[in-house]
Backbone of each chain as ProteinMPNN parsed JSONL, in Angstrom:
{"seq_chain_A": "XXXXXXXXXXXXXXXXXXXXXXXXXXXXXXXXXXXXXXXXXXXXXXXXXXXXXXXXXXXXXXXXXXXXXXXXXXXXXXXXXXXXXXXXXXXXXXXXXXXXXXXXXXXXXXXXXXXXXXXXXXXXXXXXXXXXXX", "coords_chain_A": {"N_chain_A": [[-10.729, -29.846, -42.948], [-7.998, -28.719, -42.743], [-8.702, -26.129, -43.043], [-10.472, -25.718, -40.789], [-8.341, -25.739, -38.898], [-7.09, -23.64, -39.483], [-8.936, -21.461, -39.133], [-9.391, -21.756, -36.399], [-6.658, -21.034, -35.381], [-6.536, -18.453, -36.286], [-8.726, -17.35, -34.899], [-7.35, -17.885, -32.05], [-5.001, -16.338, -32.32], [-6.248, -13.652, -32.813], [-7.615, -13.294, -30.558], [-5.458, -13.364, -28.825], [-4.169, -11.192, -29.405], [-6.132, -9.122, -28.739], [-6.136, -9.33, -25.957], [-3.595, -8.57, -25.19], [-3.627, -6.018, -26.077], [-5.655, -5.036, -24.205], [-4.236, -5.784, -21.679], [-2.136, -3.681, -22.157], [-3.547, -1.16, -22.176], [-4.53, -1.332, -19.602], [-2.278, -1.069, -18.073], [-1.373, 1.372, -18.732], [-3.401, 3.109, -17.849], [-4.335, 2.588, -15.173], [-4.518, 3.451, -11.631], [-2.453, 3.049, -9.786], [0.414, 1.341, -8.737], [0.041, -1.391, -8.016], [-2.326, -2.118, -9.041], [-1.619, -1.873, -11.6], [0.397, -3.8, -11.868], [-1.371, -5.941, -11.431], [-2.993, -5.638, -13.968], [-0.993, -6.122, -16.111], [0.385, -8.393, -15.127], [-1.737, -10.425, -15.265], [-2.903, -10.533, -17.838], [-0.428, -10.775, -19.479], [0.477, -13.613, -19.424], [-1.727, -14.914, -20.678], [-2.15, -14.008, -22.925], [0.383, -14.395, -24.214], [0.474, -17.203, -24.196], [-2.05, -17.88, -25.943], [-1.142, -16.672, -28.299], [1.17, -18.146, -28.896], [0.077, -20.689, -29.023], [-1.815, -20.369, -31.183], [0.036, -19.781, -33.085], [1.393, -22.467, -32.993], [-0.499, -23.988, -34.009], [-0.348, -23.228, -36.792], [1.961, -23.967, -37.393], [2.105, -26.847, -37.357], [3.014, -30.221, -37.163], [6.353, -30.063, -36.178], [9.747, -29.35, -35.767], [9.676, -26.748, -35.322], [7.273, -26.381, -33.769], [8.015, -27.413, -31.36], [9.97, -25.934, -30.445], [8.271, -23.651, -30.222], [6.675, -24.588, -28.071], [8.8, -24.903, -26.022], [9.122, -22.088, -25.723], [6.851, -21.288, -24.884], [6.414, -22.581, -22.485], [8.828, -21.496, -21.062], [7.874, -18.883, -20.74], [5.425, -19.454, -19.275], [6.506, -20.149, -17.021], [8.184, -17.914, -16.155], [6.863, -15.443, -16.127], [4.781, -15.31, -14.141], [6.518, -15.361, -12.051], [8.021, -13.543, -12.16], [6.183, -11.447, -11.947], [5.324, -11.869, -9.394], [7.878, -11.402, -7.782], [8.116, -8.725, -8.571], [5.957, -7.673, -7.059], [6.681, -8.281, -4.46], [9.138, -7.066, -4.016], [8.302, -4.362, -4.344], [6.693, -4.191, -2.071], [8.699, -4.71, -0.146], [10.077, -2.343, -0.506], [8.691, -0.478, 0.706], [6.323, 0.745, -0.757], [3.269, 2.091, -0.811], [-0.116, 0.926, -1.57], [-2.324, 3.096, -3.419], [-5.074, 3.515, -2.474], [-4.851, 2.652, 0.099], [-5.977, 2.164, 3.442], [-6.809, 5.06, 4.446], [-6.53, 7.379, 7.206], [-9.01, 8.803, 7.761], [-10.86, 7.186, 6.438], [-14.064, 5.816, 5.349], [-14.734, 3.143, 5.585], [-15.96, 0.293, 7.145], [-14.337, -2.088, 8.123], [-11.974, -1.122, 7.95], [-11.863, 0.721, 9.733], [-12.198, -0.418, 12.043], [-9.996, -1.97, 12.113], [-7.95, -0.188, 12.384], [-8.808, 0.921, 14.762], [-8.328, -1.221, 16.572], [-5.614, -1.482, 16.257], [-4.645, 0.872, 17.219], [-5.448, 0.651, 19.998], [-3.906, -1.237, 20.779], [-1.715, -0.093, 20.887], [0.231, 0.696, 19.032], [1.623, 3.105, 17.111], [1.644, 3.717, 14.323], [-0.301, 4.462, 12.016], [0.032, 4.828, 9.529], [0.691, 2.785, 8.129], [-1.39, 1.447, 7.047], [-3.697, -0.762, 5.058], [-1.849, -2.715, 4.488], [-0.706, -5.912, 3.888], [0.9, -8.07, 6.404], [4.356, -8.556, 6.462], [5.824, -11.343, 6.057]], "CA_chain_A": [[-9.613, -30.107, -41.753], [-6.949, -27.707, -42.861], [-9.493, -24.795, -42.866], [-10.55, -25.489, -39.333], [-7.134, -25.41, -37.975], [-6.596, -22.431, -39.925], [-9.792, -20.532, -38.474], [-9.004, -21.807, -34.908], [-5.448, -20.37, -35.138], [-6.888, -17.026, -36.546], [-9.317, -16.81, -33.412], [-6.481, -17.682, -31.206], [-4.346, -15.007, -32.42], [-6.791, -12.328, -32.404], [-7.758, -13.192, -28.995], [-4.258, -12.791, -27.899], [-3.819, -9.552, -29.523], [-6.9, -8.368, -27.931], [-5.95, -9.549, -24.603], [-2.43, -7.875, -25.046], [-3.869, -4.584, -25.99], [-6.224, -4.739, -22.849], [-3.092, -5.506, -20.63], [-1.465, -2.286, -22.43], [-4.454, -0.14, -21.884], [-4.59, -1.297, -18.313], [-0.903, -0.682, -17.503], [-1.316, 2.661, -19.054], [-4.449, 3.853, -17.294], [-4.544, 2.084, -13.912], [-4.107, 4.727, -10.951], [-1.687, 2.551, -8.789], [1.221, 0.405, -9.183], [-0.378, -2.599, -7.76], [-3.447, -2.394, -10.115], [-0.899, -1.977, -13.091], [0.75, -5.13, -11.854], [-2.397, -6.755, -11.941], [-3.497, -5.741, -15.333], [0.127, -6.645, -16.77], [0.404, -9.937, -14.8], [-2.831, -11.45, -15.739], [-3.016, -10.467, -19.371], [0.625, -11.271, -20.081], [0.657, -14.972, -19.526], [-2.889, -15.452, -21.31], [-1.794, -13.23, -24.247], [1.549, -15.246, -24.736], [-0.267, -18.644, -24.5], [-2.886, -17.691, -26.956], [-0.545, -16.306, -29.596], [1.932, -19.088, -29.208], [-0.569, -21.863, -29.451], [-2.038, -20.226, -32.533], [1.329, -20.266, -34.086], [1.812, -23.949, -32.894], [-1.506, -24.659, -35.013], [-0.05, -22.853, -37.996], [3.17, -24.765, -37.698], [1.958, -28.396, -37.626], [4.099, -31.126, -36.083], [7.808, -29.908, -36.545], [10.711, -28.883, -34.821], [9.113, -25.307, -34.791], [6.299, -26.585, -32.814], [8.732, -27.79, -30.158], [10.62, -24.516, -30.141], [7.405, -22.739, -29.498], [6.342, -25.268, -26.764], [9.673, -24.178, -25.034], [9.056, -20.7, -25.461], [5.45, -21.163, -24.034], [6.779, -23.289, -21.144], [9.456, -20.484, -20.225], [6.92, -17.877, -20.441], [4.409, -19.753, -18.353], [7.113, -20.185, -15.481], [8.815, -16.913, -15.641], [6.095, -14.357, -16.068], [4.247, -15.1, -12.849], [7.779, -15.402, -10.925], [8.598, -11.936, -12.399], [5.188, -10.241, -11.177], [5.625, -12.079, -8.001], [9.214, -10.788, -7.541], [7.958, -7.384, -8.482], [5.259, -7.505, -5.807], [7.49, -8.511, -3.169], [10.249, -5.89, -4.067], [7.699, -3.179, -4.113], [6.248, -4.341, -0.643], [9.91, -4.479, 0.528], [10.485, -0.952, -0.762], [7.586, 0.46, 1.302], [5.564, 1.309, -1.662], [1.954, 1.837, -0.408], [-1.17, 1.206, -2.424], [-2.833, 4.549, -3.377], [-6.188, 3.565, -1.872], [-4.932, 1.99, 1.408], [-6.757, 2.816, 4.601], [-6.253, 6.402, 5.019], [-6.91, 7.534, 8.499], [-10.531, 9.167, 7.719], [-11.676, 6.541, 5.531], [-15.399, 5.277, 6.018], [-14.987, 1.734, 5.306], [-16.051, -0.255, 8.881], [-13.474, -3.027, 8.433], [-10.575, -0.663, 8.102], [-12.02, 1.649, 11.046], [-12.085, -1.548, 13.23], [-8.585, -2.528, 12.356], [-6.944, 0.969, 12.913], [-9.07, 1.196, 16.468], [-7.607, -2.338, 17.38], [-4.001, -1.128, 16.109], [-4.551, 2.008, 18.261], [-5.763, 0.185, 21.311], [-2.707, -2.063, 20.821], [-0.63, 1.014, 21.476], [1.15, 1.184, 17.989], [1.232, 4.562, 16.728], [1.987, 4.051, 13.105], [-1.456, 4.571, 11.045], [0.412, 4.93, 7.99], [0.934, 1.294, 7.246], [-2.776, 0.995, 6.358], [-4.191, -2.175, 5.035], [-1.028, -3.565, 3.896], [-0.401, -7.201, 4.587], [2.055, -8.084, 7.471], [5.416, -9.154, 5.846], [6.29, -12.568, 6.775]], "C_chain_A": [[-8.734, -28.775, -41.707], [-7.724, -26.205, -42.535], [-9.998, -24.743, -41.482], [-9.523, -25.154, -38.548], [-6.762, -24.072, -38.302], [-7.558, -21.197, -39.223], [-9.437, -20.629, -37.14], [-7.658, -20.997, -34.698], [-5.718, -18.861, -35.307], [-7.498, -16.48, -35.249], [-8.487, -16.821, -32.392], [-5.333, -16.282, -31.14], [-4.96, -13.738, -32.177], [-7.22, -12.11, -30.962], [-6.587, -12.817, -28.241], [-3.833, -11.618, -28.147], [-4.878, -8.716, -28.918], [-6.533, -8.219, -26.414], [-4.513, -8.519, -24.303], [-2.769, -6.391, -25.062], [-4.897, -4.155, -24.612], [-5.336, -4.703, -21.552], [-2.409, -3.878, -20.837], [-2.044, -1.257, -22.069], [-4.465, -0.183, -20.376], [-3.195, -0.81, -17.617], [-0.633, 0.794, -17.744], [-2.364, 3.525, -18.216], [-4.774, 3.71, -15.833], [-3.83, 3.072, -12.905], [-2.896, 4.28, -10.165], [-0.737, 1.43, -9.409], [0.896, -1.116, -9.053], [-1.57, -3.038, -8.674], [-2.672, -2.798, -11.323], [-0.249, -3.41, -13.188], [-0.145, -6.049, -11.952], [-2.909, -6.967, -13.302], [-2.275, -6.579, -16.301], [0.277, -8.09, -16.364], [-0.456, -10.916, -15.343], [-2.738, -11.587, -17.106], [-1.685, -11.062, -20.154], [0.824, -12.851, -20.573], [-0.421, -15.332, -20.652], [-2.654, -15.057, -22.716], [-0.804, -14.224, -24.971], [1.048, -16.479, -24.965], [-1.116, -18.832, -25.616], [-2.139, -17.424, -28.341], [0.365, -17.328, -29.983], [1.272, -20.353, -29.672], [-1.371, -21.576, -30.883], [-0.978, -20.404, -33.632], [1.756, -21.719, -34.033], [0.656, -24.456, -33.992], [-1.056, -24.4, -36.376], [1.126, -23.75, -38.281], [2.938, -26.282, -38.086], [2.895, -29.168, -36.822], [5.48, -30.934, -36.922], [8.546, -29.654, -35.487], [10.17, -27.384, -34.39], [8.033, -25.273, -33.726], [6.934, -26.579, -31.382], [9.481, -26.775, -29.711], [9.499, -23.757, -29.377], [6.798, -23.198, -28.416], [7.433, -24.817, -25.718], [9.535, -22.956, -24.696], [7.863, -20.501, -24.529], [5.787, -21.653, -22.538], [7.67, -22.261, -20.155], [8.719, -19.418, -19.845], [5.96, -18.024, -19.021], [5.298, -19.828, -16.879], [7.577, -18.884, -15.024], [7.994, -15.737, -15.581], [5.336, -14.319, -14.848], [5.363, -15.132, -11.727], [8.031, -13.985, -10.842], [7.554, -10.971, -11.656], [5.226, -10.64, -9.819], [6.659, -11.346, -7.184], [9.015, -9.277, -7.486], [7.132, -6.94, -7.136], [6.038, -7.227, -4.539], [8.514, -7.371, -2.906], [9.196, -4.488, -3.714], [7.206, -3.067, -2.526], [7.492, -3.995, 0.078], [10.241, -3.207, 0.504], [9.54, -0.194, -0.332], [6.846, 1.331, 0.369], [4.151, 0.999, -1.178], [1.01, 1.786, -1.698], [-1.804, 2.273, -2.341], [-3.964, 4.47, -2.382], [-6.062, 2.676, -0.609], [-5.498, 2.826, 2.555], [-6.265, 3.965, 4.925], [-6.959, 6.647, 6.401], [-8.417, 8.323, 8.784], [-11.269, 8.358, 6.759], [-13.042, 6.013, 6.333], [-15.614, 3.988, 5.979], [-14.774, 1.22, 6.864], [-14.848, -1.101, 9.219], [-12.145, -2.218, 8.663], [-10.758, 0.137, 9.337], [-11.694, 0.609, 12.07], [-10.482, -1.808, 13.311], [-7.738, -1.449, 12.726], [-7.325, 1.277, 14.518], [-8.199, -0.114, 17.21], [-6.016, -2.032, 17.326], [-3.709, -0.124, 17.225], [-4.606, 1.384, 19.857], [-4.336, -0.925, 21.832], [-1.465, -1.309, 21.103], [0.279, 1.225, 20.247], [0.672, 2.345, 17.37], [1.322, 4.748, 15.047], [0.579, 3.766, 12.243], [-1.185, 4.346, 9.943], [0.56, 3.73, 7.36], [-0.295, 0.888, 6.635], [-2.982, -0.448, 6.142], [-3.148, -3.012, 4.465], [-0.56, -4.731, 4.689], [0.908, -7.339, 5.328], [3.163, -8.812, 6.517], [5.861, -10.438, 6.696], [7.889, -13.002, 6.048]], "O_chain_A": [[-8.78, -27.945, -40.799], [-7.228, -25.336, -41.819], [-9.949, -23.633, -40.954], [-9.656, -24.383, -37.598], [-6.157, -23.378, -37.484], [-7.048, -20.149, -38.829], [-9.136, -19.566, -36.597], [-7.655, -20.25, -33.72], [-5.177, -18.064, -34.541], [-7.066, -15.516, -34.616], [-8.627, -15.876, -31.616], [-5.01, -15.539, -30.213], [-4.434, -12.849, -31.508], [-7.193, -11.051, -30.336], [-6.614, -12.113, -27.232], [-3.193, -10.957, -27.329], [-4.554, -7.581, -28.567], [-6.625, -7.166, -25.783], [-4.439, -7.814, -23.296], [-2.304, -5.611, -24.231], [-4.839, -3.033, -24.108], [-5.508, -3.933, -20.607], [-2.223, -3.077, -19.921], [-1.374, -0.325, -21.625], [-4.412, 0.908, -19.809], [-3.239, -0.152, -16.578], [0.203, 1.404, -17.078], [-2.046, 4.684, -17.953], [-5.418, 4.592, -15.265], [-2.716, 3.512, -13.189], [-2.194, 5.228, -9.813], [-1.047, 0.746, -10.384], [1.37, -1.96, -9.814], [-1.729, -4.216, -8.994], [-2.926, -3.807, -11.982], [-0.275, -4.102, -14.206], [0.169, -7.071, -12.563], [-3.208, -8.059, -13.785], [-2.574, -7.491, -17.072], [0.292, -8.955, -17.24], [-0.1, -12.003, -15.798], [-2.504, -12.693, -17.594], [-1.775, -11.689, -21.209], [1.189, -13.243, -21.681], [-0.017, -16.051, -21.566], [-2.983, -15.818, -23.627], [-1.052, -14.765, -26.048], [1.212, -16.89, -26.114], [-0.998, -19.862, -26.28], [-2.544, -17.942, -29.381], [0.509, -17.558, -31.184], [1.769, -21.036, -30.568], [-1.54, -22.52, -31.656], [-1.077, -20.977, -34.717], [2.431, -22.179, -34.954], [0.983, -25.324, -34.801], [-1.317, -25.267, -37.21], [1.233, -24.254, -39.399], [3.533, -26.824, -39.018], [3.488, -28.68, -35.86], [5.716, -31.456, -38.011], [8.093, -29.711, -34.344], [10.262, -26.964, -33.236], [7.891, -24.34, -32.935], [6.506, -25.916, -30.438], [9.67, -26.71, -28.497], [9.628, -23.315, -28.236], [6.312, -22.352, -27.665], [7.055, -24.388, -24.628], [9.753, -22.586, -23.542], [7.861, -19.711, -23.584], [5.377, -21.043, -21.55], [7.474, -22.116, -18.948], [8.837, -18.969, -18.705], [5.772, -17.227, -18.102], [4.773, -19.584, -15.792], [7.499, -18.567, -13.837], [8.484, -14.861, -14.868], [5.187, -13.18, -14.404], [5.047, -14.925, -10.555], [8.211, -13.331, -9.816], [7.866, -10.002, -10.964], [5.159, -9.732, -8.99], [6.407, -10.779, -6.121], [9.552, -8.585, -6.62], [7.515, -6.087, -6.335], [6.021, -6.233, -3.812], [8.694, -6.848, -1.806], [9.48, -3.713, -2.8], [7.318, -2.031, -1.87], [7.455, -3.064, 0.884], [10.757, -2.787, 1.539], [9.406, 0.878, -0.922], [6.718, 2.531, 0.612], [3.787, -0.174, -1.108], [1.259, 2.446, -2.707], [-2.002, 2.658, -1.189], [-3.93, 5.266, -1.444], [-7.03, 2.005, -0.25], [-5.458, 4.056, 2.551], [-5.292, 4.007, 5.679], [-8.003, 6.033, 6.621], [-8.875, 8.406, 9.923], [-12.294, 8.828, 6.265], [-13.13, 5.833, 7.548], [-16.722, 3.593, 6.342], [-13.851, 1.53, 7.617], [-14.309, -0.998, 10.321], [-11.313, -2.614, 9.479], [-9.756, 0.248, 10.044], [-10.869, 0.886, 12.941], [-9.843, -1.843, 14.362], [-6.752, -1.732, 13.406], [-6.532, 1.718, 15.349], [-7.536, 0.03, 18.237], [-5.274, -2.321, 18.265], [-2.761, -0.221, 18.004], [-3.805, 1.715, 20.732], [-3.97, -1.228, 22.968], [-0.4, -1.799, 21.477], [1.194, 2.022, 20.457], [-0.516, 2.559, 17.128], [1.083, 5.847, 14.545], [0.504, 2.622, 11.795], [-1.951, 3.718, 9.213], [0.559, 3.632, 6.133], [-0.286, 0.034, 5.749], [-2.519, -1.283, 6.918], [-3.515, -4.059, 3.932], [-0.124, -4.668, 5.838], [1.921, -6.776, 4.913], [2.726, -9.706, 5.792], [6.19, -10.4, 7.881], [8.507, -13.985, 6.458]]}, "seq_chain_B": "XXXXXXXXXXXXXXXXXXXXXXXXXXXXXXXXXXXXXXXXXXXXXXXXXXXXXXXXXXXXXXXXXXXXXXXXXXXXXXXXXXXXXXXXXX", "coords_chain_B": {"N_chain_B": [[-3.367, -11.968, -41.08], [-1.087, -12.82, -39.488], [-0.094, -10.337, -39.622], [-1.889, -8.578, -38.435], [-1.733, -9.706, -35.641], [0.806, -9.067, -35.311], [0.977, -6.112, -35.523], [-1.012, -5.606, -33.31], [0.892, -6.398, -31.117], [2.679, -4.655, -31.517], [1.42, -2.25, -30.782], [0.751, -2.856, -28.044], [3.665, -2.767, -27.181], [4.263, -0.275, -27.461], [2.584, 1.111, -25.872], [3.107, 0.191, -23.309], [5.87, 1.241, -23.336], [5.351, 3.986, -23.078], [4.361, 3.934, -20.56], [6.719, 3.184, -19.033], [8.03, 5.483, -19.632], [6.78, 7.544, -18.368], [6.358, 6.287, -15.791], [5.899, 6.74, -12.338], [7.083, 5.513, -10.164], [10.084, 3.685, -9.57], [9.582, 0.728, -9.969], [7.235, 0.607, -11.634], [8.4, 1.309, -13.734], [10.193, -0.942, -14.119], [8.047, -2.994, -14.408], [6.924, -2.211, -16.841], [9.226, -2.375, -18.433], [9.647, -5.168, -18.117], [7.142, -6.307, -19.308], [7.439, -5.265, -21.882], [9.749, -6.85, -22.704], [8.613, -9.39, -22.872], [6.629, -9.062, -24.699], [8.456, -8.41, -26.73], [9.395, -11.124, -27.238], [7.092, -12.46, -28.139], [6.806, -10.968, -30.527], [9.099, -11.545, -31.886], [8.775, -14.167, -32.702], [6.176, -14.283, -33.87], [6.881, -12.382, -36.2], [8.782, -14.102, -37.416], [7.138, -16.053, -38.464], [5.483, -14.451, -40.148], [7.471, -13.697, -42.019], [7.717, -16.159, -43.327], [9.901, -17.33, -42.637], [10.448, -19.443, -39.885], [12.745, -19.386, -38.437], [13.757, -17.841, -36.304], [13.107, -18.515, -33.848], [14.816, -19.607, -31.949], [16.257, -17.343, -31.148], [14.043, -16.101, -29.869], [13.867, -17.69, -27.732], [16.03, -17.59, -26.179], [15.774, -14.845, -25.547], [13.594, -14.682, -23.973], [14.719, -16.045, -21.77], [16.988, -14.273, -20.964], [15.367, -11.892, -20.537], [13.781, -12.47, -18.352], [15.903, -13.104, -16.264], [17.085, -10.554, -16.308], [15.212, -8.941, -15.314], [14.915, -10.052, -12.663], [17.287, -9.329, -11.591], [17.44, -6.889, -11.662], [15.487, -6.25, -10.075], [16.433, -7.308, -7.494], [18.609, -5.68, -7.121], [17.474, -3.376, -6.732], [15.835, -3.897, -4.609], [17.604, -4.126, -2.324], [19.215, -2.042, -2.251], [17.186, -0.033, -1.561], [16.593, -1.134, 0.936], [19.142, -0.539, 2.246], [19.242, 2.238, 2.031], [17.273, 2.803, 3.868], [18.065, 1.858, 6.149], [20.419, 3.486, 6.531], [18.965, 5.818, 7.068], [17.826, 5.526, 9.519]], "CA_chain_B": [[-3.404, -12.645, -39.916], [0.014, -12.47, -38.628], [0.153, -8.691, -39.601], [-2.824, -8.15, -37.206], [-1.214, -10.055, -34.537], [2.121, -8.059, -34.955], [0.319, -4.631, -35.185], [-1.442, -5.501, -31.792], [1.898, -6.333, -30.273], [3.598, -3.384, -31.496], [0.764, -1.395, -30.02], [1.206, -2.888, -26.623], [5.012, -2.426, -26.773], [4.134, 1.257, -27.447], [1.831, 1.532, -24.52], [4.4, -0.285, -22.171], [6.891, 2.034, -23.396], [4.92, 5.072, -22.608], [4.316, 3.78, -19.044], [7.92, 3.154, -18.787], [8.836, 6.677, -19.557], [5.965, 8.079, -17.491], [6.213, 5.536, -14.59], [6.302, 7.452, -11.261], [8.206, 4.849, -9.414], [11.093, 2.66, -10.34], [8.944, -0.432, -9.931], [6.452, 0.798, -12.539], [9.301, 1.211, -15.02], [10.543, -2.191, -14.442], [7.242, -3.695, -14.898], [6.781, -1.865, -17.993], [10.327, -3.188, -19.099], [9.351, -6.572, -18.323], [6.151, -6.435, -20.411], [8.036, -5.111, -23.189], [10.502, -7.863, -23.068], [7.67, -10.378, -23.113], [6.058, -8.936, -25.994], [9.236, -8.672, -27.708], [9.601, -12.505, -27.64], [6.207, -12.743, -29.083], [7.013, -10.325, -31.667], [9.937, -12.199, -32.783], [8.027, -15.371, -33.062], [5.104, -13.886, -34.989], [7.577, -12.013, -37.387], [9.249, -15.191, -38.049], [6.021, -16.784, -39.213], [5.35, -13.338, -41.067], [8.453, -14.008, -43.256], [7.759, -17.424, -43.74], [11.072, -18.309, -42.013], [10.338, -19.443, -38.393], [14.209, -19.57, -37.529], [14.111, -16.884, -35.253], [12.563, -18.97, -32.495], [16.015, -19.587, -30.907], [16.434, -15.99, -30.484], [13.047, -15.543, -29.119], [13.836, -18.543, -26.399], [17.091, -16.864, -25.43], [15.331, -13.43, -25.413], [12.826, -14.873, -22.758], [15.527, -16.348, -20.633], [17.489, -13.222, -20.62], [14.502, -10.824, -20.0], [13.575, -12.872, -16.812], [16.893, -13.081, -15.517], [17.569, -9.12, -16.002], [14.226, -8.472, -14.218], [15.001, -10.285, -11.362], [18.515, -8.856, -11.234], [17.37, -5.446, -11.439], [14.624, -6.181, -8.768], [17.413, -7.598, -6.572], [19.496, -4.42, -6.932], [16.775, -2.046, -6.236], [15.376, -4.342, -3.437], [18.754, -4.075, -1.479], [19.719, -0.392, -2.16], [16.25, 0.491, -1.019], [16.942, -1.587, 2.192], [20.333, 0.083, 2.656], [18.961, 3.692, 2.436], [16.525, 2.841, 4.865], [19.033, 1.796, 7.161], [21.186, 4.825, 6.701], [18.228, 7.058, 7.526], [17.365, 5.351, 10.804]], "C_chain_B": [[-2.152, -12.319, -38.918], [0.3, -10.905, -38.565], [-0.599, -8.228, -38.423], [-2.246, -8.564, -35.98], [0.17, -9.293, -34.052], [1.992, -6.724, -34.6], [-0.271, -4.802, -33.661], [-0.381, -5.617, -30.976], [2.754, -5.026, -30.247], [2.757, -2.401, -30.922], [0.976, -1.32, -28.712], [2.524, -2.583, -26.322], [4.998, -0.898, -26.782], [3.724, 1.673, -26.174], [2.835, 1.19, -23.486], [5.317, 0.649, -22.235], [6.739, 3.525, -22.892], [4.856, 5.064, -20.991], [5.74, 3.742, -18.571], [8.763, 4.468, -18.551], [7.98, 7.414, -18.488], [6.223, 7.788, -16.007], [6.874, 6.469, -13.35], [7.298, 6.962, -10.489], [9.158, 3.947, -10.281], [10.415, 1.406, -10.531], [7.853, -0.562, -11.239], [7.353, 0.527, -13.89], [9.914, -0.151, -15.375], [9.49, -3.222, -14.92], [6.728, -3.321, -16.378], [7.968, -2.582, -18.975], [10.127, -4.574, -19.353], [8.456, -7.054, -19.231], [6.728, -6.236, -21.764], [8.952, -6.244, -23.682], [9.542, -9.033, -23.525], [7.145, -10.134, -24.382], [7.065, -8.958, -27.248], [9.406, -10.119, -28.053], [8.406, -12.892, -28.634], [6.147, -12.233, -30.415], [7.893, -10.953, -32.584], [9.398, -13.623, -33.194], [7.087, -15.151, -34.228], [5.808, -13.203, -36.349], [8.194, -13.165, -38.138], [8.165, -15.874, -39.201], [5.553, -15.661, -40.32], [5.996, -13.453, -42.355], [8.54, -15.134, -44.027], [8.96, -18.187, -43.381], [11.327, -18.36, -40.441], [11.837, -19.922, -38.055], [14.559, -19.063, -36.538], [13.746, -17.334, -33.847], [13.682, -19.24, -31.657], [16.102, -18.455, -30.283], [15.226, -15.739, -29.587], [13.267, -16.641, -27.754], [14.842, -17.86, -25.772], [16.68, -15.738, -24.971], [14.565, -13.767, -23.995], [13.533, -15.254, -21.705], [16.09, -14.991, -19.97], [16.645, -12.205, -20.039], [13.983, -11.224, -18.541], [14.608, -12.751, -15.951], [17.259, -11.597, -15.224], [16.443, -8.64, -15.124], [14.581, -8.614, -12.929], [16.344, -9.787, -11.059], [18.473, -7.406, -10.839], [16.513, -5.215, -10.069], [15.554, -6.358, -7.492], [18.116, -6.341, -6.164], [18.639, -3.474, -6.449], [16.201, -2.354, -4.683], [16.389, -3.792, -2.138], [19.051, -2.6, -1.29], [18.551, 0.07, -1.405], [16.342, 0.23, 0.583], [17.955, -0.622, 2.98], [19.947, 1.634, 3.078], [18.117, 3.696, 3.681], [17.225, 2.812, 6.294], [20.081, 2.927, 7.574], [20.371, 5.896, 7.208], [18.125, 6.638, 9.056], [18.83, 5.345, 11.819]], "O_chain_B": [[-2.221, -11.718, -37.846], [0.835, -10.347, -37.606], [-0.066, -7.579, -37.523], [-2.243, -7.683, -35.12], [0.533, -9.009, -32.911], [2.607, -6.166, -33.691], [0.134, -3.979, -32.839], [-0.5, -4.961, -29.941], [3.332, -4.503, -29.294], [3.423, -1.481, -30.446], [1.285, -0.292, -28.109], [2.712, -2.109, -25.201], [5.795, -0.319, -26.044], [4.36, 2.453, -25.464], [3.342, 2.106, -22.839], [5.721, 1.029, -21.135], [7.662, 4.186, -22.416], [5.227, 6.004, -20.288], [5.922, 4.393, -17.542], [9.698, 4.661, -17.775], [8.667, 7.954, -17.621], [6.305, 8.657, -15.138], [8.044, 6.853, -13.339], [8.253, 7.64, -10.112], [8.969, 3.597, -11.446], [10.815, 0.895, -11.576], [7.648, -1.647, -11.783], [7.088, -0.235, -14.82], [10.136, -0.523, -16.527], [9.805, -4.154, -15.66], [6.133, -4.182, -17.027], [7.72, -3.192, -20.015], [10.331, -5.14, -20.427], [8.722, -8.031, -19.93], [6.485, -7.017, -22.684], [8.965, -6.577, -24.867], [9.786, -9.58, -24.601], [7.214, -11.047, -25.204], [6.784, -9.334, -28.386], [9.572, -10.351, -29.25], [8.595, -13.489, -29.694], [5.591, -12.828, -31.338], [7.681, -10.999, -33.795], [9.834, -14.06, -34.259], [7.184, -15.707, -35.322], [5.34, -13.459, -37.458], [8.138, -13.208, -39.367], [8.351, -16.114, -40.394], [5.247, -16.109, -41.425], [5.461, -13.369, -43.461], [9.172, -15.252, -45.077], [9.133, -19.371, -43.671], [12.105, -17.636, -39.82], [11.964, -20.92, -37.345], [15.456, -19.497, -35.815], [14.015, -16.675, -32.842], [13.449, -19.073, -30.46], [16.054, -18.379, -29.055], [15.439, -15.147, -28.529], [12.734, -16.27, -26.708], [14.536, -17.453, -24.651], [17.161, -15.429, -23.881], [14.903, -13.165, -22.976], [13.116, -14.888, -20.606], [15.82, -14.615, -18.829], [17.087, -11.598, -19.063], [13.798, -10.368, -17.675], [14.353, -12.299, -14.835], [17.686, -11.299, -14.108], [16.749, -7.918, -14.175], [14.617, -7.692, -12.114], [16.515, -9.893, -9.844], [19.172, -6.831, -10.004], [16.711, -4.343, -9.223], [15.421, -5.595, -6.535], [18.195, -6.001, -4.983], [19.125, -2.663, -5.66], [16.095, -1.519, -3.784], [15.964, -3.162, -1.17], [19.102, -2.084, -0.173], [18.9, 0.691, -0.401], [16.206, 1.141, 1.399], [17.706, -0.062, 4.048], [20.246, 2.156, 4.152], [18.283, 4.597, 4.503], [17.001, 3.53, 7.269], [20.462, 3.173, 8.718], [20.913, 6.857, 7.754], [18.377, 7.54, 9.854], [18.736, 5.204, 13.038]]}, "name": "protein", "num_of_chains": 2, "seq": "XXXXXXXXXXXXXXXXXXXXXXXXXXXXXXXXXXXXXXXXXXXXXXXXXXXXXXXXXXXXXXXXXXXXXXXXXXXXXXXXXXXXXXXXXXXXXXXXXXXXXXXXXXXXXXXXXXXXXXXXXXXXXXXXXXXXXXXXXXXXXXXXXXXXXXXXXXXXXXXXXXXXXXXXXXXXXXXXXXXXXXXXXXXXXXXXXXXXXXXXXXXXXXXXXXXXXXXXXXXXXXXX"}
């Protein structure tokens, strides 16, 4: 029984470390702020969850497990909130995605959208495929 | 086992630090700093287990809270300063 818990926590810790390295490589190599946000935001929560659950299995039933659960609770609440706030602030700060609809792009949906925007009379093509701020 | 996890976390912290230094926009830097803080919380927890004295978890808890609050505060600051500069331009 002890061995099973040990091996399980080993697997969880290694998976958490792998996910963390994936997020680190993603944050370093992705071309755009929003893609980097995706890489960091998705892997952060899962990496923290795996590593903390692995540590909980090591600690057994004690006060340490309760503290680890509180850390996990805080991280699962705050990490997506921080990611959301970052995306909102970047959109607010007029930061465009790198591959947003350029005026000469070949995508049909983008063309249709720019056409309707032109027919509506607004001249600002540069806003691209950014979702409207509500 | 704990050494492997802590080395992985340290590698991630190094990668996040590189992005924080390179980052073209200020949002990239904030994102990297936020990730660095999260990984610091994990590193404190894992290092406590590595030393056999998991008493540092209180510090990890406080660090998680301070990291979130600092991220949101810096974001608020840059959001409103960006708006103000836009108003000045128009």
